[in-house]
Backbone of each chain as ProteinMPNN parsed JSONL, in Angstrom:
{"seq_chain_A": "MLATCIRALPDEGCGLLLGTPDGVVVDVVASPNVAASAKVYEIDPKVLLRTFRRADDEGLEVLGVFHSHTHSAAYPSPTDIRQAPDPAWHYVLISLAAVPSDVRSYSIIEGQVSEEIIRVEGVTGPLADD", "coords_chain_A": {"N_chain_A": [[4.458, -13.539, -9.794], [2.903, -13.547, -11.826], [1.978, -16.272, -11.723], [0.02, -15.079, -9.251], [-1.723, -13.684, -10.304], [-2.649, -14.875, -12.773], [-3.994, -17.015, -10.721], [-5.713, -15.497, -9.596], [-7.623, -14.469, -11.989], [-11.525, -14.588, -12.603], [-10.612, -11.947, -11.782], [-9.178, -9.36, -11.034], [-5.3, -9.603, -10.343], [-3.107, -9.053, -7.631], [-0.367, -7.8, -5.349], [2.48, -7.161, -3.16], [5.674, -6.097, -3.444], [8.754, -7.038, -2.154], [11.681, -5.774, -0.658], [15.347, -4.808, -0.756], [16.671, -2.108, 0.601], [18.047, -0.607, -1.643], [16.579, -1.288, -3.487], [16.475, -3.913, -4.511], [13.889, -6.445, -5.469], [13.54, -9.041, -3.025], [11.738, -10.858, -2.48], [8.295, -11.471, -3.326], [5.131, -10.937, -2.169], [1.888, -12.31, -2.238], [-0.969, -11.419, -2.941], [-4.847, -11.005, -1.405], [-7.551, -9.974, -3.87], [-9.038, -7.392, -2.118], [-11.301, -6.541, -3.377], [-12.146, -7.681, -5.155], [-12.593, -7.562, -7.75], [-12.604, -7.351, -11.616], [-11.836, -5.005, -12.429], [-10.842, -3.318, -10.799], [-8.248, -3.047, -8.163], [-7.471, -4.113, -4.426], [-5.661, -4.116, -2.378], [-4.895, -6.664, 0.584], [-6.37, -5.336, 3.794], [-4.695, -6.662, 6.012], [-2.783, -7.681, 4.954], [-1.149, -6.289, 4.053], [-0.447, -4.925, 6.601], [0.915, -6.578, 7.681], [3.109, -7.565, 5.772], [4.209, -4.74, 5.937], [5.555, -5.224, 8.365], [6.854, -7.048, 8.459], [8.998, -6.561, 6.763], [9.764, -3.944, 8.401], [11.279, -5.987, 10.285], [12.927, -7.406, 9.468], [14.837, -5.312, 8.331], [14.21, -4.718, 6.064], [12.302, -3.217, 2.664], [8.894, -2.096, 1.575], [8.528, -2.297, -1.839], [7.218, -2.178, -3.498], [4.341, -2.148, -5.535], [2.569, -4.603, -7.145], [-0.189, -5.585, -9.67], [-2.505, -6.818, -12.214], [-3.88, -6.314, -15.38], [-6.905, -6.989, -16.3], [-8.176, -7.254, -19.149], [-6.749, -5.276, -20.302], [-3.948, -2.684, -21.646], [-0.216, -3.357, -20.361], [-0.199, -0.937, -18.569], [-0.066, 1.772, -15.966], [-3.868, 2.85, -15.555], [-5.52, 5.756, -14.953], [-7.159, 5.717, -12.47], [-4.705, 3.869, -11.319], [-2.903, 6.076, -10.966], [-4.205, 8.375, -10.179], [-4.334, 7.215, -7.73], [-1.899, 6.273, -6.518], [0.141, 4.923, -4.063], [2.608, 5.989, -3.138], [5.366, 8.13, -4.288], [7.706, 6.74, -3.92], [7.66, 4.167, -5.022], [7.654, 1.247, -6.965], [5.413, 0.51, -9.52], [4.417, -2.055, -10.276], [2.736, -3.761, -13.441], [0.928, -6.201, -15.211], [-0.156, -6.917, -17.778], [-2.949, -9.369, -18.638], [-4.349, -9.505, -21.162], [-3.144, -10.488, -23.66], [-1.285, -13.306, -24.974], [1.925, -13.71, -24.956], [1.558, -12.441, -21.805], [2.017, -9.335, -20.605], [4.709, -7.322, -18.983], [5.431, -4.699, -17.147], [7.536, -2.054, -15.101], [6.586, 0.966, -13.632], [7.23, 4.136, -12.639], [5.491, 6.445, -10.584], [5.312, 9.488, -9.876], [3.877, 12.279, -8.252], [1.324, 12.123, -10.398], [2.635, 11.583, -13.028], [3.872, 9.623, -15.096], [6.522, 7.073, -15.473], [8.021, 4.923, -17.224], [9.973, 1.855, -16.368], [13.161, 0.313, -16.221], [13.152, -3.302, -16.035], [15.41, -5.239, -14.372], [16.118, -9.341, -14.326], [17.499, -10.844, -11.691], [19.759, -13.854, -11.266], [18.018, -15.693, -11.865], [16.571, -18.961, -12.89], [15.274, -20.194, -15.856], [12.751, -19.492, -17.972], [12.41, -16.264, -17.614], [14.867, -15.807, -17.52], [16.196, -15.218, -19.847], [15.559, -12.94, -20.516]], "CA_chain_A": [[3.27, -12.419, -10.044], [2.108, -14.003, -12.977], [1.362, -17.424, -10.954], [-0.655, -14.933, -8.529], [-2.753, -13.173, -11.51], [-3.243, -16.004, -13.159], [-5.122, -17.648, -9.904], [-7.066, -14.178, -9.679], [-8.755, -14.15, -12.705], [-11.294, -13.716, -13.476], [-10.416, -10.598, -11.62], [-7.596, -8.867, -11.197], [-4.561, -10.21, -9.168], [-2.191, -8.171, -6.849], [0.38, -8.275, -4.114], [3.592, -6.443, -2.667], [7.153, -6.29, -3.638], [9.389, -6.055, -0.474], [13.195, -5.957, -1.011], [16.376, -3.887, 0.151], [16.691, -0.485, 0.664], [18.922, -0.173, -2.495], [15.644, -1.668, -5.147], [16.245, -5.101, -5.049], [13.02, -7.097, -4.35], [13.956, -10.247, -2.574], [10.275, -10.907, -2.249], [7.058, -11.106, -3.963], [3.865, -11.193, -1.411], [0.422, -12.415, -3.023], [-2.177, -10.868, -1.761], [-5.969, -11.26, -1.619], [-7.902, -8.742, -4.292], [-10.162, -7.443, -1.386], [-12.13, -5.57, -4.135], [-12.548, -8.581, -5.804], [-13.26, -7.354, -8.908], [-12.247, -7.815, -12.49], [-11.415, -4.031, -13.179], [-10.287, -2.702, -9.626], [-8.009, -4.302, -7.293], [-7.4, -3.536, -3.67], [-4.213, -4.758, -1.183], [-6.01, -7.165, 1.711], [-5.298, -4.227, 4.943], [-3.977, -7.311, 6.646], [-1.474, -8.786, 3.815], [-0.447, -4.692, 3.97], [0.378, -4.86, 7.866], [2.346, -8.01, 7.859], [3.995, -7.279, 5.289], [5.345, -3.76, 6.565], [5.706, -5.415, 9.91], [7.801, -8.418, 8.169], [9.99, -5.527, 5.926], [10.679, -3.799, 9.795], [11.744, -6.974, 11.472], [13.842, -8.302, 8.4], [15.364, -5.016, 7.358], [13.619, -4.664, 4.496], [11.621, -2.345, 2.302], [8.034, -2.292, 0.65], [8.963, -1.127, -2.321], [5.838, -1.255, -4.574], [2.893, -2.844, -5.783], [2.332, -5.36, -8.416], [-1.289, -5.954, -10.238], [-2.934, -7.34, -13.621], [-5.076, -5.625, -16.058], [-7.253, -8.378, -17.642], [-8.178, -6.598, -20.449], [-6.407, -3.891, -21.284], [-2.9, -2.789, -21.727], [0.435, -3.14, -19.156], [0.28, 1.016, -18.329], [-1.081, 2.948, -15.335], [-4.95, 3.357, -15.593], [-6.165, 7.035, -14.613], [-7.224, 5.165, -11.42], [-3.758, 3.585, -10.64], [-2.299, 7.115, -11.082], [-4.836, 8.555, -9.28], [-4.357, 6.423, -6.29], [-0.502, 5.543, -6.068], [0.63, 5.323, -2.176], [3.79, 6.137, -2.568], [6.205, 8.491, -4.932], [9.056, 5.926, -3.936], [7.772, 2.781, -4.719], [8.022, 0.586, -8.173], [4.401, 0.03, -9.895], [4.19, -3.13, -12.153], [1.455, -3.955, -14.276], [0.806, -6.868, -16.017], [-0.961, -7.574, -18.706], [-3.148, -11.056, -19.48], [-5.183, -9.423, -22.194], [-2.417, -11.242, -24.87], [-0.367, -14.343, -24.558], [2.118, -13.831, -23.917], [1.275, -11.747, -20.845], [3.129, -8.63, -20.856], [4.967, -7.448, -17.808], [5.941, -3.804, -16.682], [7.618, -1.445, -14.009], [6.466, 2.284, -13.658], [7.347, 5.362, -11.261], [4.32, 7.299, -10.307], [5.537, 10.551, -9.434], [2.69, 13.613, -8.619], [0.996, 11.975, -11.702], [3.771, 11.662, -13.992], [4.267, 8.18, -15.241], [7.904, 6.54, -16.391], [8.499, 3.152, -17.432], [11.309, 1.387, -16.075], [13.966, -1.08, -16.681], [13.06, -4.716, -14.964], [16.307, -6.377, -14.208], [16.005, -9.799, -13.452], [18.953, -11.657, -11.251], [19.584, -14.856, -10.226], [16.615, -16.844, -12.007], [16.875, -19.741, -13.776], [14.202, -20.665, -16.143], [12.245, -18.375, -18.813], [12.811, -14.906, -17.608], [16.728, -15.867, -17.196], [16.46, -14.903, -20.919], [15.132, -11.785, -20.764]], "C_chain_A": [[2.6, -12.991, -11.161], [1.398, -15.402, -12.378], [-0.337, -16.398, -10.154], [-1.901, -14.286, -9.488], [-3.279, -14.332, -11.926], [-4.817, -16.464, -12.254], [-6.276, -16.61, -9.992], [-8.089, -14.082, -10.398], [-10.009, -15.323, -12.469], [-11.483, -11.736, -13.422], [-8.928, -10.381, -11.867], [-6.861, -9.08, -10.252], [-3.868, -9.022, -8.727], [-1.487, -8.607, -5.844], [1.501, -7.063, -4.267], [4.801, -6.636, -3.086], [8.217, -5.737, -2.268], [10.861, -6.21, -1.179], [14.513, -4.856, 0.219], [16.561, -2.689, -0.375], [17.291, -0.203, -0.874], [17.907, -0.593, -3.798], [15.952, -2.996, -5.274], [15.55, -6.217, -4.766], [13.387, -8.779, -4.234], [12.725, -11.3, -2.272], [8.656, -10.937, -2.816], [5.743, -11.537, -2.715], [2.763, -11.227, -2.115], [-0.242, -11.743, -1.835], [-3.81, -10.717, -2.152], [-6.824, -9.961, -2.237], [-8.842, -8.743, -3.295], [-11.434, -6.679, -2.192], [-12.606, -6.629, -5.204], [-13.232, -8.55, -7.453], [-12.129, -7.092, -10.453], [-11.165, -6.289, -13.211], [-11.052, -2.506, -12.251], [-9.48, -3.536, -8.474], [-7.91, -3.098, -5.495], [-6.836, -4.54, -2.689], [-5.266, -5.88, 0.035], [-5.285, -6.304, 2.888], [-4.688, -5.748, 5.566], [-2.901, -7.752, 5.895], [-0.416, -7.225, 3.916], [0.649, -4.37, 5.258], [1.572, -6.095, 8.321], [3.349, -7.861, 7.014], [5.452, -5.788, 5.454], [6.0, -4.16, 7.666], [7.114, -6.541, 9.756], [9.002, -7.18, 7.569], [10.093, -4.861, 7.564], [11.374, -4.523, 10.183], [12.692, -7.309, 10.648], [14.571, -6.627, 7.728], [15.219, -4.893, 6.199], [12.995, -3.929, 3.908], [10.149, -2.64, 1.754], [8.39, -1.767, -0.592], [8.207, -1.125, -3.65], [5.061, -2.446, -4.414], [2.87, -3.722, -7.028], [0.637, -5.506, -8.47], [-1.379, -6.161, -11.475], [-4.276, -6.497, -13.871], [-5.368, -6.583, -16.845], [-7.366, -8.326, -18.966], [-7.565, -5.644, -21.247], [-4.617, -4.11, -20.714], [-1.909, -2.916, -20.008], [0.725, -1.453, -18.733], [-0.893, 0.944, -17.328], [-2.348, 3.058, -16.043], [-5.198, 4.913, -14.776], [-6.478, 6.315, -13.029], [-6.425, 4.816, -10.218], [-2.966, 4.858, -10.633], [-2.409, 8.317, -9.984], [-4.516, 8.327, -7.32], [-2.884, 5.777, -5.821], [-0.037, 5.925, -4.899], [1.848, 6.365, -2.256], [4.589, 6.669, -3.455], [7.798, 7.472, -5.255], [8.874, 4.615, -4.616], [7.305, 2.558, -6.316], [6.562, -0.165, -8.379], [4.71, -0.929, -11.105], [3.169, -3.438, -12.467], [1.804, -5.162, -15.165], [-0.21, -7.55, -16.521], [-1.579, -8.819, -19.114], [-4.331, -10.863, -20.51], [-4.523, -10.096, -23.421], [-2.336, -12.233, -24.278], [0.507, -13.568, -25.633], [1.706, -12.871, -23.022], [2.654, -10.603, -21.015], [3.098, -7.569, -18.864], [6.091, -5.908, -17.344], [5.888, -2.709, -15.657], [7.232, -0.098, -14.481], [7.069, 2.965, -12.311], [6.097, 5.713, -11.364], [4.65, 8.15, -9.454], [4.739, 11.826, -9.527], [1.909, 13.789, -10.085], [1.508, 11.744, -12.782], [4.012, 10.264, -14.077], [5.785, 8.17, -15.889], [7.78, 5.543, -15.957], [9.86, 3.167, -16.56], [11.976, 0.141, -16.446], [13.771, -2.138, -15.596], [13.999, -5.979, -15.438], [16.095, -7.766, -13.706], [17.172, -10.785, -13.468], [18.983, -12.774, -11.25], [18.475, -15.942, -10.549], [16.809, -17.95, -12.843], [15.293, -19.646, -14.821], [13.478, -19.716, -17.173], [12.714, -17.024, -18.854], [14.013, -15.083, -17.509], [16.874, -15.216, -18.522], [16.249, -13.405, -21.602], [16.036, -10.562, -20.334]], "O_chain_A": [[1.413, -12.67, -11.223], [0.201, -15.547, -12.625], [-1.485, -16.789, -10.37], [-3.057, -14.565, -9.171], [-4.327, -14.775, -11.456], [-5.998, -16.405, -12.597], [-7.436, -16.811, -10.352], [-9.211, -13.766, -10.004], [-9.801, -16.514, -12.239], [-11.945, -10.84, -14.127], [-8.002, -10.887, -12.5], [-7.35, -8.878, -9.14], [-3.997, -7.988, -9.383], [-1.779, -9.689, -5.333], [1.499, -6.225, -5.168], [5.004, -7.85, -3.061], [8.385, -4.662, -1.691], [10.985, -6.801, -2.251], [14.477, -4.444, 1.378], [16.598, -2.334, -1.553], [16.702, 0.786, -1.311], [18.255, -0.334, -4.95], [15.65, -3.398, -6.398], [16.058, -7.065, -4.033], [13.475, -9.557, -5.184], [12.913, -12.445, -1.862], [7.959, -10.02, -2.384], [5.615, -12.749, -2.543], [2.493, -10.19, -2.72], [-0.159, -11.594, -0.616], [-4.027, -10.282, -3.283], [-6.942, -8.969, -1.518], [-9.578, -9.727, -3.222], [-12.43, -6.295, -1.577], [-13.443, -6.314, -6.05], [-14.042, -9.266, -8.042], [-10.978, -6.684, -10.298], [-10.243, -6.327, -14.026], [-10.988, -1.323, -12.587], [-9.972, -4.531, -7.941], [-8.15, -1.896, -5.381], [-7.406, -5.553, -2.283], [-6.462, -5.6, 0.131], [-4.072, -6.36, 3.088], [-3.511, -5.567, 5.255], [-2.007, -8.296, 6.544], [0.813, -7.199, 3.851], [1.793, -3.915, 5.25], [2.585, -6.261, 9.001], [4.5, -8.007, 7.426], [6.668, -5.722, 5.275], [7.004, -3.54, 8.016], [8.02, -6.78, 10.555], [9.993, -7.1, 8.295], [10.82, -5.667, 8.144], [12.414, -4.016, 10.604], [13.667, -7.632, 11.326], [14.866, -6.715, 6.536], [16.101, -4.961, 5.343], [12.63, -3.264, 4.878], [10.172, -3.8, 1.341], [8.624, -0.561, -0.517], [8.408, -0.388, -4.615], [5.058, -3.359, -3.588], [3.324, -3.163, -8.026], [0.077, -5.547, -7.374], [-0.417, -5.767, -12.134], [-5.217, -6.148, -13.158], [-4.691, -7.065, -17.752], [-6.853, -9.075, -19.798], [-7.742, -5.293, -22.414], [-4.099, -4.94, -19.966], [-2.403, -2.72, -18.897], [1.848, -0.958, -18.644], [-2.021, 0.467, -17.447], [-2.202, 3.366, -17.226], [-4.811, 4.8, -13.612], [-5.529, 6.651, -12.32], [-6.65, 4.995, -9.021], [-1.931, 4.556, -10.039], [-1.583, 8.927, -9.305], [-4.513, 8.982, -6.278], [-2.771, 4.94, -4.927], [0.199, 7.104, -4.637], [1.974, 7.361, -1.543], [5.042, 5.662, -4.0], [8.587, 7.437, -6.199], [9.879, 3.93, -4.805], [6.701, 3.45, -6.912], [6.31, -1.18, -7.73], [5.058, -0.759, -12.273], [2.374, -3.406, -11.527], [2.854, -5.163, -15.807], [-0.932, -8.424, -16.042], [-0.931, -9.489, -19.918], [-5.148, -11.754, -20.741], [-5.32, -10.325, -24.331], [-2.974, -12.443, -23.246], [0.159, -13.024, -26.681], [1.263, -12.003, -23.774], [3.807, -10.837, -21.377], [2.22, -7.299, -18.044], [7.311, -6.03, -17.239], [4.813, -2.289, -15.229], [7.469, 0.149, -15.663], [7.3, 2.417, -11.233], [5.492, 5.26, -12.336], [4.437, 7.899, -8.268], [4.765, 12.486, -10.566], [1.78, 14.811, -10.759], [0.71, 11.676, -13.717], [4.382, 9.698, -13.049], [6.192, 9.048, -16.65], [7.53, 5.138, -14.822], [10.56, 4.113, -16.198], [11.429, -0.866, -16.893], [14.14, -1.952, -14.437], [13.844, -6.963, -16.162], [15.832, -7.726, -12.504], [17.71, -11.356, -14.417], [17.801, -13.118, -11.222], [18.099, -16.828, -9.782], [17.47, -17.585, -13.816], [14.323, -19.017, -14.398], [14.06, -18.658, -16.933], [13.306, -16.562, -19.829], [14.458, -13.952, -17.312], [17.845, -14.459, -18.488], [16.592, -12.918, -22.68], [15.663, -9.41, -20.554]]}, "seq_chain_B": "MSALLRIPTVLRPAMGGEASITVEGATIGAVLSDVTTRYPAVKAQLLNDDGTLHRFLNVYVNDDDVRYLGGVETPVNDRDEITLLPAVAGGAW", "coords_chain_B": {"N_chain_B": [[-4.146, 8.734, 28.658], [-2.107, 7.474, 26.485], [-0.818, 6.255, 23.198], [1.369, 4.559, 21.114], [2.192, 5.685, 17.807], [2.931, 4.32, 15.38], [3.795, 5.688, 11.637], [3.494, 5.727, 8.133], [6.454, 6.104, 5.489], [5.588, 7.672, 3.609], [4.198, 9.415, 4.622], [5.581, 10.545, 6.471], [6.609, 13.079, 5.784], [5.261, 15.008, 6.213], [5.448, 14.966, 8.449], [6.883, 15.454, 10.668], [9.067, 14.204, 10.048], [9.3, 12.186, 11.742], [9.128, 8.653, 12.52], [7.755, 7.143, 14.326], [5.273, 8.315, 17.251], [4.663, 9.086, 20.477], [0.728, 9.109, 20.901], [-2.256, 11.031, 22.297], [-5.287, 9.95, 23.546], [-8.938, 8.819, 24.172], [-9.821, 7.296, 22.074], [-9.503, 6.46, 18.151], [-10.366, 8.198, 16.935], [-9.831, 10.659, 18.637], [-7.088, 9.975, 19.065], [-6.467, 10.964, 16.078], [-7.122, 13.741, 16.009], [-5.527, 14.754, 17.432], [-3.363, 14.27, 16.225], [-3.752, 15.808, 14.027], [-3.795, 18.248, 14.919], [-1.382, 19.17, 15.835], [0.353, 18.5, 14.067], [-0.903, 20.251, 10.652], [-0.881, 19.779, 8.28], [-0.716, 17.36, 7.459], [-3.654, 16.866, 7.595], [-5.54, 16.156, 5.818], [-4.864, 13.884, 4.575], [-5.66, 12.37, 6.203], [-7.922, 12.188, 7.308], [-11.499, 12.883, 6.041], [-13.483, 15.737, 5.185], [-15.727, 15.312, 6.805], [-14.712, 14.371, 9.229], [-14.856, 11.645, 9.133], [-12.834, 8.448, 8.454], [-10.334, 9.03, 5.759], [-10.86, 7.809, 2.868], [-8.642, 6.289, 1.666], [-6.729, 5.289, 3.47], [-5.618, 3.693, 5.73], [-6.047, 2.474, 9.493], [-4.626, 0.63, 12.175], [-5.482, -0.618, 15.262], [-3.108, -2.513, 17.337], [-3.388, -5.207, 15.882], [-5.717, -4.88, 14.686], [-7.298, -3.748, 11.569], [-9.648, -0.432, 11.662], [-11.75, 0.019, 10.51], [-13.26, -2.369, 10.393], [-13.935, -2.393, 13.203], [-14.626, -0.214, 15.447], [-14.599, 1.943, 13.777], [-13.253, 5.577, 13.835], [-14.511, 5.729, 16.02], [-12.997, 3.935, 17.402], [-12.032, 2.213, 20.409], [-9.019, 3.118, 22.241], [-6.669, 1.915, 23.919], [-4.329, 2.295, 26.95], [-0.761, 2.125, 26.29], [-1.556, 1.11, 23.533], [-0.799, 0.059, 19.689], [-0.707, 2.175, 17.381], [-1.012, 2.04, 13.661], [-0.16, 3.577, 10.603], [-1.298, 3.293, 7.083], [-0.903, 3.458, 4.143], [-4.013, 2.63, 2.417], [-3.637, 0.855, -0.883], [-4.493, 0.018, -3.741], [-6.187, 0.631, -6.53], [-6.58, -0.065, -10.317], [-7.751, -1.629, -13.443], [-9.937, 0.356, -14.275]], "CA_chain_B": [[-3.921, 7.884, 27.855], [-0.537, 7.104, 25.465], [-0.101, 5.113, 22.833], [2.418, 4.748, 19.776], [1.502, 5.715, 16.428], [3.922, 4.085, 13.611], [3.648, 6.598, 10.508], [4.18, 5.142, 6.56], [7.31, 6.768, 4.594], [5.233, 8.63, 2.912], [3.102, 10.746, 5.561], [7.071, 11.507, 7.444], [7.272, 14.67, 5.072], [4.339, 15.772, 6.946], [4.95, 14.712, 10.877], [8.454, 16.075, 11.234], [10.119, 13.325, 9.998], [8.976, 10.548, 12.728], [8.925, 7.113, 12.065], [6.373, 6.803, 15.271], [5.337, 9.143, 18.129], [3.411, 9.253, 21.078], [-0.053, 9.854, 21.057], [-3.213, 11.079, 23.773], [-6.778, 9.85, 23.404], [-9.404, 7.637, 24.175], [-10.6, 6.545, 20.666], [-8.809, 6.538, 17.264], [-10.997, 9.99, 16.332], [-9.297, 11.798, 19.355], [-5.671, 10.545, 18.569], [-6.211, 11.401, 15.081], [-7.752, 15.143, 16.332], [-4.014, 15.005, 18.536], [-1.895, 14.518, 15.511], [-3.774, 16.944, 12.697], [-3.326, 19.75, 15.677], [0.259, 18.692, 15.758], [0.737, 18.76, 11.819], [-2.047, 20.12, 10.547], [-0.321, 19.829, 7.101], [-1.393, 16.065, 7.294], [-5.289, 16.389, 8.069], [-6.547, 16.037, 4.398], [-4.812, 12.768, 3.978], [-5.918, 11.41, 7.374], [-10.003, 12.839, 7.632], [-12.255, 13.38, 5.619], [-13.984, 16.988, 6.085], [-16.62, 15.272, 7.935], [-14.466, 13.94, 10.378], [-14.555, 10.317, 8.865], [-11.323, 8.575, 7.778], [-10.21, 8.788, 4.346], [-11.041, 5.981, 1.905], [-7.009, 5.772, 0.86], [-6.193, 5.501, 5.0], [-5.633, 2.052, 6.544], [-5.771, 2.461, 10.773], [-4.85, -0.174, 12.618], [-4.926, -0.892, 16.302], [-2.832, -2.969, 17.607], [-3.533, -6.034, 15.083], [-6.876, -5.125, 13.479], [-8.087, -2.916, 11.131], [-10.552, 0.01, 12.73], [-12.726, -0.204, 9.827], [-13.987, -3.491, 10.936], [-13.746, -1.966, 14.98], [-15.46, 1.384, 15.207], [-13.916, 3.517, 13.001], [-12.896, 6.776, 14.259], [-14.886, 5.736, 17.553], [-12.617, 2.749, 17.998], [-11.264, 2.912, 21.594], [-7.552, 3.192, 22.238], [-6.194, 2.057, 25.679], [-3.078, 3.173, 27.39], [0.096, 1.629, 25.604], [-2.083, 0.067, 22.512], [0.124, 0.315, 18.72], [-1.719, 2.172, 16.209], [-0.187, 1.74, 13.032], [-1.286, 4.113, 9.876], [-0.466, 2.331, 6.235], [-1.959, 4.12, 2.619], [-4.654, 1.995, 1.459], [-3.25, 0.308, -1.945], [-5.667, -0.242, -4.295], [-6.155, 1.114, -8.195], [-7.07, -0.843, -11.168], [-7.924, -0.762, -15.12], [-11.303, 1.169, -14.458]], "C_chain_B": [[-2.963, 8.014, 26.459], [-0.705, 6.257, 24.873], [0.699, 5.379, 21.492], [1.419, 4.35, 18.897], [2.666, 5.862, 15.552], [3.47, 4.714, 12.775], [4.572, 6.052, 9.361], [5.286, 6.277, 6.46], [6.608, 8.045, 4.411], [4.275, 9.686, 3.811], [4.548, 11.383, 6.444], [6.941, 12.849, 7.144], [6.624, 15.641, 6.721], [4.057, 16.135, 8.361], [6.285, 14.913, 11.047], [9.791, 14.906, 10.825], [10.171, 12.344, 10.963], [8.767, 9.539, 12.253], [7.978, 6.851, 12.901], [6.5, 7.922, 16.137], [4.115, 8.783, 18.836], [2.323, 9.886, 21.307], [-1.176, 9.967, 21.999], [-4.291, 10.804, 22.73], [-6.874, 8.837, 23.175], [-10.012, 6.652, 22.899], [-9.499, 7.268, 19.929], [-9.118, 8.285, 16.831], [-9.866, 11.171, 17.555], [-7.798, 11.586, 18.945], [-5.29, 11.016, 17.246], [-6.681, 13.181, 15.224], [-6.327, 15.376, 17.011], [-3.119, 15.351, 17.402], [-2.485, 15.747, 14.729], [-3.423, 18.089, 13.734], [-1.818, 19.773, 15.712], [0.737, 19.172, 14.775], [-0.751, 18.585, 11.049], [-1.944, 19.605, 8.852], [-0.657, 18.156, 6.57], [-2.819, 15.844, 7.05], [-5.731, 16.125, 6.989], [-6.26, 14.623, 3.796], [-5.061, 11.823, 4.863], [-7.368, 11.233, 7.393], [-10.321, 13.259, 6.475], [-12.958, 14.616, 5.974], [-15.164, 17.072, 7.385], [-16.617, 14.674, 9.038], [-14.378, 12.705, 10.15], [-13.137, 9.98, 8.518], [-11.216, 8.256, 6.409], [-10.126, 7.562, 4.226], [-9.272, 5.43, 1.705], [-6.404, 5.175, 2.367], [-6.436, 3.869, 5.336], [-5.245, 2.695, 8.161], [-6.198, 1.24, 11.046], [-4.827, 0.062, 14.256], [-4.725, -1.861, 17.002], [-2.453, -4.284, 16.364], [-4.743, -5.782, 13.848], [-7.32, -3.692, 12.816], [-9.391, -2.539, 11.631], [-11.687, -0.194, 12.093], [-13.957, -1.049, 10.083], [-13.997, -3.666, 12.549], [-14.743, -0.936, 14.605], [-15.03, 2.079, 14.87], [-13.228, 4.539, 13.641], [-13.49, 6.504, 16.13], [-14.459, 4.587, 18.317], [-11.982, 3.233, 19.381], [-9.719, 2.437, 21.169], [-7.035, 2.878, 23.572], [-4.94, 1.897, 25.403], [-1.619, 2.052, 26.53], [-0.204, 0.669, 24.164], [-0.684, 0.795, 21.649], [-1.061, 0.81, 18.035], [-0.686, 2.413, 14.691], [-1.034, 2.671, 11.663], [-0.632, 3.633, 8.494], [-1.81, 3.448, 5.258], [-2.307, 2.9, 2.227], [-3.833, 1.586, -0.039], [-3.899, -0.337, -2.589], [-5.555, 0.928, -5.854], [-6.995, -0.099, -8.955], [-7.095, -0.357, -12.73], [-9.288, 0.282, -15.05], [-10.874, 2.513, -14.56]], "O_chain_B": [[-3.303, 8.715, 25.506], [-0.824, 5.191, 25.476], [0.574, 6.453, 20.904], [0.499, 3.533, 18.864], [3.23, 6.864, 15.111], [2.256, 4.517, 12.831], [5.795, 5.908, 9.386], [5.182, 7.277, 7.169], [6.893, 9.149, 4.874], [3.765, 10.704, 3.344], [4.551, 12.499, 6.965], [7.102, 13.733, 7.985], [7.068, 16.346, 7.628], [3.311, 16.828, 9.053], [6.74, 14.176, 11.922], [10.967, 14.838, 11.183], [11.169, 11.624, 10.993], [7.996, 9.575, 11.294], [7.072, 6.215, 12.361], [7.523, 8.603, 16.061], [3.035, 8.388, 18.396], [2.382, 11.013, 21.799], [-1.251, 8.963, 22.707], [-4.334, 11.175, 21.557], [-6.162, 8.011, 22.605], [-10.518, 5.53, 22.95], [-8.776, 8.161, 20.37], [-8.355, 9.207, 16.543], [-9.325, 12.224, 17.217], [-7.144, 12.55, 18.547], [-4.149, 11.427, 17.03], [-6.424, 13.814, 14.2], [-6.085, 16.582, 17.064], [-2.337, 16.301, 17.384], [-1.775, 16.753, 14.728], [-2.664, 18.943, 13.278], [-1.286, 20.867, 15.523], [1.46, 20.16, 14.653], [-1.462, 17.599, 10.851], [-2.919, 19.096, 8.3], [-0.812, 17.872, 5.382], [-3.234, 14.863, 6.431], [-6.828, 15.615, 7.213], [-6.933, 14.115, 2.898], [-4.835, 10.634, 4.635], [-7.896, 10.125, 7.494], [-9.554, 13.97, 5.825], [-13.132, 14.708, 7.189], [-15.474, 17.886, 8.254], [-17.562, 14.377, 9.769], [-13.683, 12.208, 11.036], [-12.298, 10.855, 8.305], [-11.875, 7.356, 5.888], [-9.677, 6.617, 4.875], [-8.913, 4.255, 1.632], [-5.405, 4.477, 2.197], [-7.411, 3.15, 5.115], [-4.228, 3.387, 8.212], [-7.235, 0.668, 10.709], [-4.104, 0.996, 14.604], [-5.713, -2.404, 17.497], [-1.295, -4.33, 15.949], [-4.794, -6.193, 12.689], [-7.629, -2.705, 13.483], [-10.235, -3.36, 11.99], [-12.677, -0.545, 12.735], [-15.148, -0.742, 10.047], [-14.052, -4.759, 13.113], [-15.488, -0.907, 13.625], [-14.899, 3.116, 15.52], [-12.24, 4.022, 14.161], [-12.984, 6.978, 17.147], [-14.973, 4.156, 19.349], [-11.506, 4.358, 19.532], [-9.324, 1.734, 20.24], [-7.024, 3.82, 24.364], [-4.387, 1.563, 24.355], [-2.084, 0.941, 26.271], [0.55, -0.207, 23.741], [0.151, 1.562, 22.129], [-2.145, 0.229, 17.994], [0.388, 2.999, 14.823], [-2.259, 2.593, 11.57], [0.592, 3.515, 8.559], [-2.92, 3.912, 5.517], [-1.502, 2.079, 1.787], [-3.152, 2.59, -0.247], [-4.072, -1.485, -2.178], [-4.792, 1.89, -5.944], [-7.807, -0.86, -8.428], [-6.706, 0.709, -13.206], [-9.469, 0.992, -16.04], [-11.698, 3.415, -14.712]]}, "name": "protein", "num_of_chains": 2, "seq": "MLATCIRALPDEGCGLLLGTPDGVVVDVVASPNVAASAKVYEIDPKVLLRTFRRADDEGLEVLGVFHSHTHSAAYPSPTDIRQAPDPAWHYVLISLAAVPSDVRSYSIIEGQVSEEIIRVEGVTGPLADDMSALLRIPTVLRPAMGGEASITVEGATIGAVLSDVTTRYPAVKAQLLNDDGTLHRFLNVYVNDDDVRYLGGVETPVNDRDEITLLPAVAGGAW"}
């Protein structure tokens, strides 16, 4: 996710989270930001269709979406809240406004934002120590 | 003219809980009219008041996004597969 968002600079980066029905993310699918903007993002509709089809084929689910805020906090903006497509999803926000970057996950249900705990399993490297 | 319509999870509660249904219509507009007649509760999530596609809905005929075809005028052929997906967008703005 971080690599996708850093590569997308100066625009926001984005992608989808693919995982098991019990909520374990098994793959991160990077998407072009078709809004091509530092202030808004939109997942490429072709990536969206391809990822939903892959989920069906592999018995997985699209669990959520990630995107970066290049100059603001890792918290859903009013636009993020208003446009949240699915109350069952996890919304991962990555702030690149400072170093180190800040990665947080939220649920957004009927406009109510709740932060979630991100648990990283089976990973080696810097994230494994979190 | 009948086609298969795939329904995203988020729209299923307003559409009888089905994952897919058979729909009738020669164009995307006609298909969505068929859908909103059968499931009036979903209309506001599919169409604007003027009958154009809702900004935050992606509609595909087979592999193609209808925004790059003919929008609601996009033809639908027998046995086509139509997929609805919510647009995924937001941002810091």
